[in-house]
C-alpha positions in Angstrom: 106.2 183.5 71.7 104.6 180.6 73.7 106.6 177.4 73.8 106.1 173.6 73.8 107.5 170.7 75.8 108.1 167.1 74.7 108.3 164.8 77.7 110.6 161.8 77.3 112.9 159.5 79.3 116.6 159.2 79.1 119.2 157.3 81.2 122.1 159.2 82.7 124.1 158.1 79.6 121.4 159.6 77.3 120.4 156.2 76.0 116.7 155.7 75.3 114.7 153.9 77.9 112.5 152.5 75.1 114.7 149.5 74.8 115.0 148.4 78.5 111.6 148.2 80.2 110.3 151.6 81.4 108.2 150.9 84.5 110.3 150.7 87.6 113.4 152.3 86.0 112.4 155.9 85.4 114.9 158.2 87.0 113.9 159.9 90.3 114.7 163.4 89.1 112.1 165.5 90.7 112.2 164.4 94.4 112.7 166.5 97.5 113.9 170.1 97.5 115.4 170.0 94.0 112.0 169.7 92.3 110.7 172.8 94.1 113.4 175.0 92.8 114.2 174.2 89.2 113.3 172.2 86.1 116.2 171.7 83.8 115.4 170.9 80.2 117.3 168.1 78.6 117.5 170.0 75.3 116.1 173.1 73.5 114.4 173.4 70.1 114.9 176.7 68.3 114.7 178.4 64.9 117.9 178.2 62.9 117.5 181.7 61.5 117.4 183.7 64.7 118.0 181.1 67.4 114.6 181.9 69.0 113.6 179.2 71.4 110.5 177.2 70.4 110.4 174.5 73.0 112.1 172.0 75.2 112.8 168.3 75.8 111.9 167.5 79.4 112.6 164.4 81.5 109.4 162.6 82.4 109.0 162.8 86.2 109.1 159.5 88.0 106.1 160.3 90.2 103.7 160.2 87.2 104.7 156.5 86.6 104.9 155.6 90.3 101.5 157.2 90.9 99.9 154.4 92.8 102.7 154.3 95.3 101.9 157.8 96.5 99.1 159.0 98.7 96.4 161.3 97.1 97.8 164.3 98.9 101.4 163.7 97.8 100.2 163.1 94.2 98.4 166.4 94.0 101.2 168.3 95.7 104.0 166.9 93.5 101.9 167.3 90.3 100.9 170.9 90.9 104.5 171.8 91.8 105.8 170.2 88.7 103.2 171.9 86.5 104.0 175.3 87.9 107.7 174.7 86.9 106.6 173.8 83.4 104.4 176.9 83.2 107.4 179.1 84.2 109.2 178.0 81.1 106.3 179.5 79.0 105.0 176.2 77.9 101.5 176.0 76.4 101.7 172.7 74.5 102.9 169.4 75.9 103.5 166.3 73.8 104.2 162.9 75.4 105.0 160.4 72.6 105.6 156.7 73.4 105.2 157.1 77.2 101.6 158.4 77.0 100.3 154.9 78.1 102.4 155.0 81.3 100.7 158.1 82.6 97.8 158.0 85.1 94.6 159.5 83.7 94.2 161.7 86.8 97.6 163.4 86.0 96.7 163.9 82.3 93.3 165.4 83.3 95.1 168.0 85.5 97.6 168.7 82.8 94.8 169.3 80.3 93.5 172.1 82.5 96.7 174.0 82.0 98.1 172.9 78.7 97.2 171.5 75.3 98.4 167.9 75.9 98.9 165.4 73.1 100.3 161.9 72.5 101.7 162.7 69.0 99.6 159.8 67.7 98.5 161.7 64.6 102.0 162.6 63.6 103.1 159.1 64.3 100.5 157.6 61.9 101.4 160.2 59.2 105.0 159.2 59.5 104.1 155.5 59.5 102.1 155.8 56.3 105.0 157.7 54.7 107.6 155.1 55.7 105.4 152.1 54.5 104.9 153.8 51.1 108.7 154.1 50.9 108.9 150.4 51.9 106.7 149.5 48.9 109.2 151.4 46.7 112.0 149.2 48.1 110.0 146.1 47.4 109.6 147.1 43.7 108.2 144.2 41.6 107.4 142.1 44.7 104.6 144.4 45.5 102.5 143.1 42.6 102.1 139.7 44.2 101.9 140.9 47.8 98.7 140.2 49.8 97.8 143.0 52.2 95.4 143.0 55.1 94.2 146.1 56.9 92.5 145.4 60.3 90.7 148.5 61.6 90.0 149.9 58.1 86.7 151.2 59.6 88.7 153.8 61.7 90.7 156.9 60.9 94.2 155.3 60.7 93.0 152.2 58.8 91.2 154.3 56.3 94.3 156.5 55.8 96.4 153.4 55.1 93.9 151.9 52.8 93.8 155.0 50.6 97.5 155.4 50.7 98.3 151.8 49.7 95.5 151.1 47.2 97.2 152.7 44.2 100.2 150.3 44.6 98.5 147.1 45.7 96.7 144.4 43.7 95.3 142.3 46.6 94.0 144.1 49.7 91.5 143.0 52.3 89.6 145.5 54.5 88.7 144.3 57.9 87.1 145.7 61.0 84.0 145.6 63.1 81.7 148.2 61.4 80.6 146.5 58.1 78.9 149.5 56.7 82.0 151.7 57.0 84.1 149.0 55.4 81.8 148.6 52.4 81.7 152.4 52.0 85.5 152.6 51.9 85.7 149.7 49.5 83.4 151.5 47.1 85.4 154.7 47.3 88.7 152.8 46.6 87.1 151.0 43.7 86.0 154.3 42.1 89.3 156.0 42.8 91.8 153.3 41.8 89.8 150.4 40.2 91.0 148.0 43.0 88.2 145.7 44.3 88.8 145.1 48.0 87.1 142.2 49.8 85.5 143.2 53.1 85.4 141.1 56.3 84.6 141.4 60.0 86.7 138.2 60.7 90.2 139.1 61.8 91.5 135.7 60.7 90.3 136.2 57.2 91.8 139.6 57.1 95.2 138.8 58.5 96.1 135.1 57.9 98.7 134.5 55.3 99.2 138.2 54.4 102.7 139.5 53.7 101.9 143.1 54.6 99.5 143.8 57.5 98.3 147.0 59.0 97.0 146.7 62.6 94.9 149.8 63.5 92.5 148.1 66.0 92.7 145.4 68.6 93.0 141.8 67.4 94.6 138.4 68.1 98.2 138.9 67.0 98.7 135.2 66.9 96.9 135.3 63.5 99.9 137.0 62.0 102.3 135.1 59.8 105.8 134.9 61.2 107.1 136.4 57.9 104.7 139.3 57.8 105.7 142.9 57.8 103.4 144.6 60.3 102.6 148.3 60.3 101.3 148.7 63.9 99.0 151.7 64.1 97.4 150.8 67.4 98.1 152.4 70.8 101.5 152.2 72.4 101.4 150.0 75.5 104.8 149.7 77.1 104.5 146.1 78.3 103.1 145.2 74.9 106.2 146.8 73.3 108.4 144.6 75.4 106.5 141.6 74.2 107.0 142.7 70.6 110.8 143.1 71.1 111.0 139.6 72.6 109.7 138.1 69.3 112.0 138.2 66.2 109.1 137.7 63.9 107.0 139.2 62.4 108.7 142.5 61.6 107.0 145.4 63.5 107.1 148.9 62.2 105.7 151.5 64.7 106.3 154.7 62.7 108.6 156.5 60.3 111.9 157.9 61.7 111.4 161.6 60.8 113.9 164.5 60.6 113.3 167.9 62.0 112.2 170.5 59.4 114.9 172.5 57.6 114.3 175.7 59.6 114.3 174.0 63.1 117.3 172.8 65.1 117.9 171.0 68.4 120.9 171.5 70.7 121.0 167.7 71.3 120.6 164.6 69.1 116.9 163.7 69.4 115.7 160.2 69.9 113.2 159.0 67.2 110.1 159.4 69.4 111.2 162.8 70.6 111.3 164.1 67.0 107.7 162.9 66.4 106.7 164.9 69.6 108.4 168.0 68.3 106.7 167.7 64.9 103.3 167.2 66.6 103.9 170.2 68.8 104.8 172.4 65.8 101.6 171.3 64.0 99.5 172.2 67.1 101.2 175.6 67.3 100.7 176.4 63.6 99.0 179.7 64.1 101.5 180.7 66.8 104.5 180.2 64.5 102.9 181.8 61.5 104.8 181.5 58.2 107.3 179.1 59.8 104.5 176.5 59.8 105.6 175.8 56.2 108.8 174.3 57.5 106.7 171.2 58.2 106.7 170.6 54.5 110.4 170.0 54.6 110.2 167.0 57.0 111.8 163.8 55.6 111.8 160.2 56.7 115.2 158.7 57.3 114.0 155.2 58.2 111.6 153.3 60.5 110.9 153.2 64.2 110.9 149.6 65.3 110.1 148.4 68.8 113.9 148.4 69.5 114.4 151.9 68.2 115.2 153.8 65.0 116.6 152.1 61.9 117.7 153.9 58.8 116.4 152.8 55.4 119.9 151.6 54.4 120.3 149.5 57.5 116.9 148.1 57.1 117.7 147.2 53.5 120.8 145.3 54.5 119.4 143.5 57.5 115.9 142.6 56.2 116.1 142.2 52.4 119.4 140.5 52.1 118.4 137.5 54.3 115.2 137.1 52.3 116.6 137.1 48.8 
């Protein structure tokens, strides 16, 4: 069976690089003679039933991040050597969650010629929607008076959120740049749920004063209330993530913290973003894994992924709701 790889970054002590500023600190693990001889996975993903290997967690090579510091010849040589090592593991699908924005386009293009390469964005948004719906359940009666704004409701992620939240919300504004798409979505929601959603192409009107905000497209984030809960469905820019972590408010939720399916196991404890990468790879290999694709139905959310890392629902309940009651 063909396999997948999830590329990540870990310090020597196995702590996530996501909390400490990635660029300039990625480990130099594939330099010199070592990189031409072996590629050692950090961890292995396998079926519980028969221990068959499905994929690997691989350390993200430093040269892809320090791309501009290498000559074109050295770039090509290192990249092709690295990709040959990945192929030797039987890899066909490569997922690079979180660190996707740090990779040079040239490297991604070459990888695409050899593998199916994915950022795990789709799985991240599905998990984000699921976790926000769980959040509404924790809010209970407060949801009835909550004002919601969805910026980017004219795109895939924004539409998904609007449809998911509409049955539970009494006040929701749909915002974006394509007015025709927004009105079409508003009409569909009205027919399906009876909720009448105002439509706007003004980000301020969509976001200001809202308690729950979904950001699925670029906008001025200074428009957000300091007390807002923000489900961020935009692209992951590493420097932008650092800026998010430097501000205590508003509360940013980047995705749901998912579990592995019941029939799948890892020989290491996965970081939250790595789990999303594994889930996305499994979904891309659905035909390959046959009946085992149904294990994806057993995925559960254990909490949220915030800019600083994973947080369980119980911890979130204690840290966030107690200080606001």
